[in-house]
C-alpha positions in Angstrom: 138.1 70.9 115.2 140.9 71.2 112.8 138.7 72.4 110.1 137.7 75.4 112.0 141.3 75.8 113.4 142.9 76.3 110.0 140.2 78.5 108.9 140.7 80.8 111.8 144.2 80.7 111.5 144.1 81.5 107.7 141.6 84.3 108.1 143.5 85.7 111.2 146.6 86.2 108.8 144.7 87.7 106.3 143.3 90.2 108.7 146.4 90.8 110.5 147.3 94.4 109.3 143.9 95.7 109.6 142.9 94.8 112.9 144.2 97.7 114.5 141.3 99.8 112.6 138.6 97.6 113.7 137.4 99.7 116.5 137.4 102.8 114.5 136.4 101.2 111.3 138.6 102.9 108.6 138.6 101.0 105.3 141.3 98.1 105.3 144.3 98.7 103.0 146.3 95.8 103.5 146.0 92.0 102.6 142.3 91.2 102.1 139.9 93.4 100.3 137.1 94.3 102.7 134.2 93.9 100.0 135.3 90.5 99.1 135.8 89.3 102.5 132.3 90.9 103.8 130.6 89.0 101.1 132.0 85.7 102.4 129.8 84.9 105.8 131.5 81.8 106.7 135.0 83.4 106.7 133.6 86.7 108.4 132.5 84.2 111.3 135.8 82.5 111.5 137.2 86.0 111.6 135.2 86.7 114.7 136.3 83.3 116.3 140.0 84.4 115.5 139.8 87.0 117.9 139.3 84.7 120.9 143.3 84.2 120.8 144.3 87.7 119.7 145.9 88.3 122.9 149.4 89.6 124.2 150.9 89.9 127.7 149.9 93.7 127.3 146.3 92.7 126.8 145.8 89.1 128.0 142.3 88.0 127.3 142.4 85.6 130.0 142.6 88.7 132.5 145.3 87.4 134.8 146.7 90.8 135.8 143.2 91.8 136.8 141.9 88.6 138.5 145.2 87.3 140.0 147.8 89.7 140.8 145.0 92.0 142.3 144.2 89.2 144.7 145.5 87.5 147.8 146.6 84.6 145.3 149.2 86.2 143.3 152.3 88.2 143.0 153.3 90.3 139.9 156.7 88.7 139.4 159.3 89.6 136.8 162.8 91.3 137.4 161.2 94.0 139.9 158.1 96.3 140.4 159.0 98.3 137.5 158.7 95.3 135.0 155.8 96.0 133.1 153.0 98.2 134.1 151.2 95.9 136.3 152.6 96.9 139.8 149.7 99.4 140.4 147.4 96.2 139.9 148.8 94.7 142.9 148.8 97.6 145.4 146.0 99.5 144.2 146.7 102.7 145.9 148.4 104.1 142.8 146.0 102.7 140.1 145.3 105.6 137.4 143.6 105.8 134.1 146.9 106.5 132.4 148.3 102.7 132.7 149.2 101.7 129.1 147.7 98.0 129.6 144.1 99.5 130.4 143.9 101.3 127.4 145.2 98.4 125.2 142.8 95.7 126.4 140.0 98.1 126.0 140.9 98.9 122.3 141.6 95.1 121.7 138.5 94.0 123.1 136.4 96.5 121.0 138.5 95.4 118.0 136.9 91.9 118.9 133.3 93.3 119.3 133.8 95.1 115.8 134.7 91.9 114.4 131.7 90.3 115.7 129.5 92.9 114.5 131.1 92.9 110.9 130.3 89.2 111.0 126.6 89.7 112.0 126.2 92.4 109.1 127.7 90.1 106.5 125.4 87.0 107.8 122.5 89.3 107.6 123.3 90.3 104.2 124.6 87.1 102.4 124.0 84.4 105.1 121.0 82.7 103.7 122.0 82.8 100.1 125.5 81.8 100.5 125.0 79.4 103.6 121.3 78.4 104.0 118.9 79.5 106.5 119.7 76.8 109.1 123.4 77.3 108.9 122.9 81.1 109.1 121.0 80.9 112.1 123.4 78.8 113.9 126.1 81.3 112.7 124.6 84.2 114.0 124.1 82.7 117.6 127.9 81.6 117.5 128.9 85.3 116.8 126.4 86.7 119.3 128.1 84.3 121.8 131.5 85.6 120.9 130.2 89.1 121.0 128.8 88.7 124.5 131.9 86.7 125.8 134.0 90.0 124.8 131.5 92.2 126.6 131.5 90.3 129.7 135.2 90.8 129.8 134.8 94.6 129.2 131.9 95.2 132.0 133.9 92.8 134.4 137.1 95.0 133.9 135.7 98.4 133.2 132.0 98.5 134.3 131.0 101.6 132.1 131.2 100.5 128.6 129.4 101.7 125.4 127.2 99.2 123.8 128.4 99.1 120.2 126.1 96.4 118.4 125.6 95.6 114.6 123.0 98.7 114.2 125.5 101.1 115.6 128.2 99.6 113.3 126.0 99.8 110.2 125.0 103.5 111.2 128.3 104.5 112.0 127.4 105.9 115.2 130.5 104.6 117.6 131.4 108.0 118.1 128.1 109.1 119.4 127.5 106.1 121.6 128.1 106.8 125.4 129.4 104.6 128.0 126.9 105.6 130.5 124.0 105.3 128.3 123.0 102.1 129.9 123.1 101.1 133.4 125.1 98.1 134.8 122.2 95.9 135.0 121.0 97.1 131.4 124.4 96.4 130.0 124.3 92.9 131.5 120.6 92.3 129.9 122.4 93.0 126.8 125.0 90.5 127.4 122.5 87.9 128.6 120.4 88.7 125.2 123.1 87.4 123.2 124.1 84.3 125.2 120.1 83.3 125.5 120.3 83.7 121.5 123.0 81.0 121.6 121.4 78.9 124.1 118.1 78.9 122.3 119.7 78.0 119.0 123.0 76.0 119.3 123.1 72.4 119.7 124.9 70.4 122.6 127.6 69.1 120.5 129.1 71.0 117.5 130.7 68.8 114.6 133.5 71.2 114.6 134.9 71.1 118.2 136.1 74.4 118.5 132.7 76.2 118.0 130.7 77.2 120.9 127.9 75.2 121.9 124.5 75.1 123.9 126.4 74.2 127.4 128.9 76.8 127.0 126.1 79.5 126.6 124.2 77.8 129.7 127.5 78.2 131.6 128.0 82.0 130.7 124.1 82.7 131.5 124.8 81.1 134.9 127.7 83.2 135.6 126.0 86.3 134.3 123.2 85.9 136.9 125.5 84.9 139.7 127.3 88.4 139.2 123.9 90.4 139.3 122.6 88.2 142.1 125.0 89.6 144.5 124.3 93.2 143.7 126.2 95.8 141.5 129.8 95.1 142.5 130.4 98.2 144.7 130.6 97.1 148.5 128.0 99.1 149.8 125.3 97.7 147.5 126.9 94.1 147.1 126.8 91.2 149.3 124.7 89.1 151.4 122.1 91.8 152.0 121.6 92.3 148.7 120.9 89.0 147.3 118.5 88.7 144.4 117.0 85.1 144.9 115.3 84.9 141.4 118.8 85.5 139.6 120.0 82.6 142.1 117.4 80.6 141.0 118.6 81.2 137.3 122.1 80.1 138.1 120.6 76.8 139.5 118.2 76.3 136.2 121.3 76.9 133.8 123.8 75.0 135.6 121.1 72.1 136.0 121.6 71.8 132.3 125.2 71.7 132.5 124.9 69.0 135.2 123.1 66.9 132.9 125.3 67.3 129.9 128.1 65.0 128.6 130.7 67.0 130.5 131.9 66.0 133.5 134.7 65.7 136.3 138.2 64.3 134.8 139.3 61.7 137.3 142.7 63.2 138.4 142.8 67.2 139.1 146.1 67.1 137.4 145.5 65.9 134.1 143.1 69.0 133.9 146.3 71.2 133.1 148.1 68.8 130.7 147.9 69.4 127.0 146.9 65.9 126.2 143.6 66.5 128.1 142.9 70.0 126.7 139.7 69.2 125.2 138.4 66.7 127.9 135.0 66.5 129.2 136.1 68.9 131.8 136.4 71.4 129.3 133.1 73.0 128.6 134.5 76.2 126.6 138.1 77.0 126.0 140.2 79.2 123.7 141.9 76.8 121.2 145.5 76.7 121.3 148.1 74.8 119.1 151.5 74.3 118.0 152.6 74.0 114.2 152.8 70.4 114.5 149.1 70.0 115.4 147.7 72.1 113.0 150.2 72.3 110.1 151.0 76.0 110.0 154.1 77.6 109.9 153.8 78.9 113.7 150.9 77.4 115.4 148.7 79.5 117.7 150.0 80.0 121.0 148.7 81.3 124.0 150.2 84.5 124.3 148.2 85.9 127.3 150.5 83.8 129.4 153.9 84.5 127.6 155.5 86.1 130.6 154.5 83.1 133.1 157.0 80.6 132.5 159.3 79.6 135.2 162.9 81.5 135.6 165.8 78.8 134.3 163.3 76.1 133.4 162.3 77.6 130.1 164.7 79.4 127.6 162.4 82.6 128.1 160.7 82.1 131.2 160.3 85.7 132.8 158.9 84.3 136.1 155.6 86.5 136.3 152.3 85.0 138.1 153.9 84.1 141.3 151.6 82.3 144.0 151.6 84.1 147.4 152.4 82.7 150.8 148.8 83.3 151.7 147.9 81.3 148.6 150.1 78.3 149.8 148.9 78.6 153.3 145.4 78.2 152.4 146.0 74.7 151.1 146.9 73.7 154.8 144.5 71.1 156.4 144.0 70.3 159.8 142.5 66.9 160.5 141.8 66.8 157.0 139.8 69.9 156.6 140.6 73.6 156.1 142.0 75.5 158.8 139.6 78.4 158.1 140.5 80.7 161.1 144.1 80.3 161.4 145.7 79.3 158.2 147.7 82.6 157.7 148.8 82.8 161.2 152.0 80.9 160.9 153.4 80.8 157.5 154.5 77.3 156.3 155.8 75.4 152.9 156.3 71.8 152.5 159.9 70.5 151.9 160.1 67.4 149.3 160.9 64.3 151.2 160.9 65.9 154.8 156.9 65.5 155.8 155.9 67.4 159.0 152.8 67.7 161.2 151.5 70.1 158.8 149.8 68.5 155.9 148.2 69.9 153.1 145.5 69.8 150.4 146.8 67.8 147.4 145.8 70.6 145.0 148.6 72.5 146.1 151.1 70.3 144.5 149.3 70.7 141.0 149.2 74.5 141.4 152.2 75.8 143.1 155.7 74.9 142.2 158.1 74.8 145.2 161.8 74.6 145.6 162.6 70.9 146.1 159.8 69.7 144.3 159.4 68.7 140.4 158.3 70.9 138.3 155.1 69.9 136.6 155.5 66.3 138.0 159.1 65.6 136.4 162.0 64.8 138.7 164.3 65.7 135.9 163.4 69.2 136.4 163.4 69.7 140.2 162.8 73.2 141.5 165.7 75.1 143.4 165.7 78.6 144.8 167.5 79.6 141.6 164.6 79.2 139.6 163.1 82.4 140.9 164.3 85.6 139.2 163.9 88.3 142.0 163.1 86.6 145.2 163.9 89.5 147.3 160.6 91.0 145.9 158.6 87.8 144.9 159.9 85.0 146.8 160.3 81.4 145.4 156.9 79.9 144.3 155.9 79.6 140.4 152.9 78.7 139.1 152.3 75.3 137.3 148.5 75.2 135.6 149.2 77.1 132.4 152.6 75.6 131.5 153.2 72.0 129.8 155.8 69.7 131.0 159.2 70.7 130.2 160.1 67.5 128.7 157.8 67.7 126.0 160.1 70.5 124.3 159.3 74.0 123.3 157.4 75.4 120.6 158.2 79.1 121.1 161.2 79.9 122.6 162.9 83.1 121.3 162.9 86.3 121.9 159.6 85.1 123.6 158.3 82.1 125.5 154.8 80.9 124.7 153.0 77.8 125.3 150.3 75.8 123.1 148.0 75.5 126.1 144.3 76.0 125.8 142.8 78.6 127.8 139.9 77.6 129.7 136.7 79.8 129.8 134.6 77.3 131.5 135.6 73.9 133.0 133.0 71.7 134.6 134.1 72.1 138.6 133.9 75.9 138.1 130.4 75.7 136.7 129.5 73.2 139.6 130.6 75.5 142.0 128.7 78.3 140.7 125.9 75.8 141.0 126.9 75.0 144.9 126.9 79.0 145.5 123.5 79.3 144.3 122.3 76.5 146.2 123.6 77.6 149.1 122.0 81.1 149.0 118.8 79.4 148.2 118.9 77.3 151.4 119.4 74.1 149.5 122.7 73.1 151.6 122.5 69.6 151.2 122.8 69.6 147.5 125.6 72.1 147.7 127.2 69.8 150.5 127.2 67.0 147.5 128.8 69.1 144.9 131.6 70.2 147.0 132.4 67.1 148.6 132.6 65.5 145.1 135.2 67.9 144.0 137.2 67.3 147.4 137.0 63.5 146.6 138.3 64.2 143.3 141.4 66.1 145.0 141.9 63.0 147.1 142.1 61.0 144.5 144.7 63.1 142.5 147.8 61.6 144.3 149.2 58.7 143.1 149.3 59.5 139.3 151.1 62.6 139.2 152.3 63.5 142.9 153.0 60.2 144.6 156.4 62.1 146.0 154.1 64.4 148.1 151.5 61.6 149.3 153.0 61.6 152.7 152.6 65.4 153.1 148.8 65.1 151.9 145.5 65.1 154.0 142.2 65.9 152.6 138.7 64.7 154.1 135.1 65.4 153.0 133.4 67.8 154.9 131.3 66.2 157.7 127.3 67.2 157.5 127.4 69.5 160.6 129.7 72.1 158.3 126.4 72.4 156.0 123.7 72.8 159.0 123.9 76.3 158.3 124.2 79.1 155.6 127.2 80.7 157.1 129.3 77.8 157.5 128.3 76.2 154.2 129.2 79.8 152.5 132.5 79.4 154.2 133.1 75.9 153.0 132.1 77.0 149.3 134.3 80.0 149.2 137.3 78.3 150.6 136.9 75.4 147.8 136.5 77.8 145.2 139.6 79.3 145.9 141.6 76.2 146.0 139.9 74.5 142.9 140.2 77.6 140.8 143.6 79.2 142.3 146.0 80.8 139.8 142.9 80.6 136.9 142.3 84.4 136.9 139.1 84.4 139.1 140.0 85.2 142.8 139.6 89.2 142.6 136.4 88.8 140.8 135.1 86.4 143.5 136.0 88.5 146.3 134.4 91.4 144.6 131.1 89.4 143.8 130.7 88.4 147.6 131.3 92.2 148.5 134.4 91.3 150.5 137.4 92.4 148.6 138.5 95.3 150.6 138.6 93.3 154.2 140.1 90.4 152.6 142.8 92.3 150.6 143.7 94.9 153.2 144.3 92.0 155.5 146.6 90.1 153.1 148.4 93.2 152.6 149.4 93.5 156.1 150.4 89.8 156.3 152.0 89.3 153.2 154.2 92.2 153.6 156.0 90.1 156.4 156.9 87.1 154.1 159.8 85.4 154.9 161.2 82.0 153.0 164.2 80.6 154.8 165.6 83.7 155.7 164.7 85.5 152.6 162.3 88.4 153.0 160.1 89.6 150.1 157.0 91.5 149.4 158.0 94.4 151.2 156.2 96.7 148.5 153.0 95.8 150.2 153.4 98.2 153.0 152.1 100.8 150.4 149.4 98.8 149.2 145.4 99.4 150.1 142.2 98.6 148.7 139.7 101.5 148.3 136.0 100.1 148.6 133.6 102.3 146.4 136.3 102.7 144.1 138.8 99.9 143.5 136.0 97.2 142.7 136.3 98.4 138.8 139.3 99.7 136.8 139.3 103.1 135.6 138.1 104.1 132.0 141.2 104.7 130.2 142.3 108.2 129.8 142.6 107.7 125.9 139.2 106.6 125.7 137.9 109.5 127.8 139.8 112.1 125.8 139.6 110.8 122.5 136.0 112.5 122.1 136.0 114.5 125.1 132.6 114.4 127.0 131.4 111.2 125.3 132.5 108.9 128.0 132.4 109.2 131.7 134.7 107.8 134.7 134.2 105.4 137.2 133.6 106.8 140.5 136.6 107.4 142.6 138.9 108.1 139.6 139.9 111.1 137.8 
C-alpha cells in the first residue's frame, strides 16, 4: 500500500498548480511538463488515483452535506445558519443554482474525470510499450473504475451531467457536449460499463492495497443497479410500484460475489471507525488517508472533506459541524430489544451516563453520537459536556463520532484547520450486505434477508463490552423474530430501519430516502417534529419552521448557474429549478 500511497502523493504535488485547469484542459504552465508526464502512463494512473482525496469542505467528495444534512439524520452545525453556504441544503425551500459549493463540487469532480481521461489516453498511447500488455489492461480497468466512481457522484447529486470520455477529451469536444444528450438510465449504462470493465479484468486482491479490485467493482455494480431498480429518482416514478426485478436480481448476483470474498464483518462495530482498523476486512473500498508519520511525507494526506466536523472544545480547531439530530437519536430507541417503528419520535429522549432509565437503546447509538455526560470516542478523560457545543440554540448538544479518531492519540493537523487521517469508506461490508438484503426482500426471498439483517444486529449486540461498557445498562437489542419477515411490508420496514442505524452519519441517508421514493413524506414530517427540539430546557432547530421538501424538484440538486451560463444553451436545468 505504501508504494502507491507515496506515488500518489508525489504526483499530486506535481500537479497541484495545474489541477484548476483540468476540466477546460488548458496547457499546464506549472511544475510538471505535460508532455513528459503524459508519456509516463504509470504516473498518469497514479495521478488519477490522487483525485480520490482531492477534497475540501467546500467540495467534499464524501458528499456529507448532500447525504446527511439534507436528511433527518443531521443538522448542519457551525456558528449559525450563515456559517458556510450549506444552510439551504437542510431546509430545501431556498436551494438555488447560485450556491457556491454546488459549482465547486461540479468543477472538482469534472477535474477528476479529466485526470482519468488523460490517464486513459496515456495508457492507450504508451501503455503496452512501457508497462506491458497485461499491466496496461489492468491499469485501464483501474482508471475506468475511478472515472465511474466520480461519475457516480456527479449523477447522484446533479442528475443531468455531460458524459466526457476519453474520445471527447482527445477531440476537444468538451464544450460541445450537452448535459441532456443522454437520459438518466443511459448515463448509468455508461457508468456501469466502466465498472463492468473493472469487474471483468481486476483481481480480487491487489498487491498494492490502495488499488481498486474486483470486489469493489462488484459492490459498485450492485449499487448502480439498486438505484435503477427503484425508478428514476423522482417520486412520481420511483418506489414500490416501479421496481425492476431484473435489476434487483443483478444486485443479488453482484453482492453474492462480495459475500463469497475475503471481506467480512468486524467483530465489534466500534472498531470500524478507529484508524487502526481502517483497512480491515470490513473495508471493501476506502479513500486512503494518512499522517506524515505513516507515509514519510511532510504533511501526510488528511481527510479534508471532514475538516469542519470535529467537536467544539475537544479539538484545537473543532468547528462543530455535522450534528446528529434528535430524530436520529430517537431512532435508536428499543422496546423489548426491537425498534419502536411507529412511536419512536413521539417523545424525545436522550440517555444520561450513569443514570439508566426504562428507555433502552441500540448499542450503535453510543458509537455514532457523542452526548453530554458520555466519553468522547470511548475515552473517559474526554467526557463531553454541554460546553462542547458551539451554538446549542441552533444545533443542540450532540456531536458526530464516526469520522474522528480518539483524542488521546493527538492531532496531526491543528492550525489553522482541523483535519484527521481517517480513511473515507466508499464501501464497507455491512453496507453491501444491506443492499443485498434490500434486493432479496423485493424478490420475495425474505428468509435470506432476515439472516443478513439479524447477523448485523447480532454484531451490534456484541459491540458493548470492548468500547462502551459504561453504557451497558442502557443497551437492549434483540434479533428480529421470524414473524417480522413473514411479509414484504414488515421486512422492508426492518431493512430500512436497520440501514439507517447501521449507516447513520455516513452520508447515505438522503440518497436512501430518495431511492425508496419516500423523501418528501419522511423529511416534511421530520421538519414538523424537529422544530420543537428541547434538550433540558434549551430549545433549538427553530429554523426548521421554514423547511419544506418539494417532490418532483428537490430529489436532485440544481445544475450550477456558472455551468449553465459558461456556454449559454449548452446545458439544461433540472426540473423545478431556474
